[in-house]
N, C-alpha and C positions, 0 to 999 in steps of 0.2 A: 129838913133842910140839908142836912149832910148827904142824904141820898141824891138830892138834886144836884148839889154841888160836885158830887163824886161823879154823877152821869156826865154833867157839862164838862168836867175836866177829862174823862175818857173819850168822850165824843171828839173835843178839840185835840187831843193827844193822838187818836186814830187818824184823824184828817191831816195832822201834821205828818204823821208817818207815811200816809199815801202821797202827800205832797213831795216827801223825800223820794220815794220810788219813782214819781213822775219827774223829778229833777234829775235823777240818775239817767233815766230814759232819754231825756231830751239833751242831756249833756253828752250823749253818744258813747256811754259806757257799755262795753260789750265783754263776752266771755270768750276766750280762745287760748285756752292753756294758761291762762292768767289774765289779769286785767288788761285791757288793751283800751285805747280811746279811739274811738271812730269819728272822725271829723265830719260833723254836719254842717257846721257854720264857719265863721271867721275864726282865725287863730285867737285864743285866749278865751272864747266864749264857752267852750267846753269846761275849762277849769272853774268858771264861775258857777256853772250848773252843778258840778261836784261840790263845790263849797256850799251852796245852797242846799243841796241834798244832806250834806253832813250836818249842817246846822239844824236842818229840820228833824234828822234823826236823833240829835241831842235834845231838841225841844221835846220830841216824842217821848224819849225816856224819862225826863223830868217830869213832864205832866202826867205820864202814866204812873210813876212813883207817887207823885201827889195825889193822884186819883185814888190809888190803893190806901194811901194813908188817910185821906178823908173818910174813905169808907170804913176803915178800921178804927178811927179815932172816936172819942167821945163816949156817949152811952151805948153805942153799938160794938164797943170793943170786945165784949164777951159773947156777942151774938153769932150763932153759928151760920144762919143764912147771910149775915153781912160778910163774914169771912168767905163763904162759898161765892157770893156775887162778886167781892173784890178779886178773888183768884180767877173765876171764870171770865170776868170781863177782861182782865190782864192778859189772860192766856189767848182769848179771842182776837185781841188788839196785836199781840206778838205774831199770832198765826197769820192775820191779814197782812200786816206790815211786812213781815219776813217773806211771806209768800210773794207779794207784789214787787219787793225788791229782787228777789230771785228771778222772777219773770222779766222785770225790766232789764237786769243785767245779762240774763241767760238766754234771752230770746235771740235767735238767729237774726243776722243782718239781712235786711231785704236785698233781693238780687237787684242790680242795677237795671235801670229802664233803657239804658244805652249800652249794649254790650261792646266790650273793648275789641278791637280787631285783634285777630290771632298774631302771635309774635312771629317774627322771621318772614313776615310778608310785607313787601312795599306797596 
């Protein structure tokens, strides 16, 4: 039962981390020599997306910690395979979530569909 509970917590934690990356992307966060906010929506909507992303990252960390604790608890405490499973799944989740967050924030901004007129021309 602990294995099933740990797996369910791990899946929910990883999905929460993926949701955080999606929230950062939809909020318009981008990297350009530091964090900048690209405005895709109305004023204030980008901040809501960042708040949702931060909350989802916090949820991811808590659920991932609980997943590792569930895998490592009870009669499985001294088991080598349980330890390897807990560490391996946590490492996989960290890799996926951090990778998606880096891609969401570091992906270049798409080119405008309507080019701006050159400056100094009337």
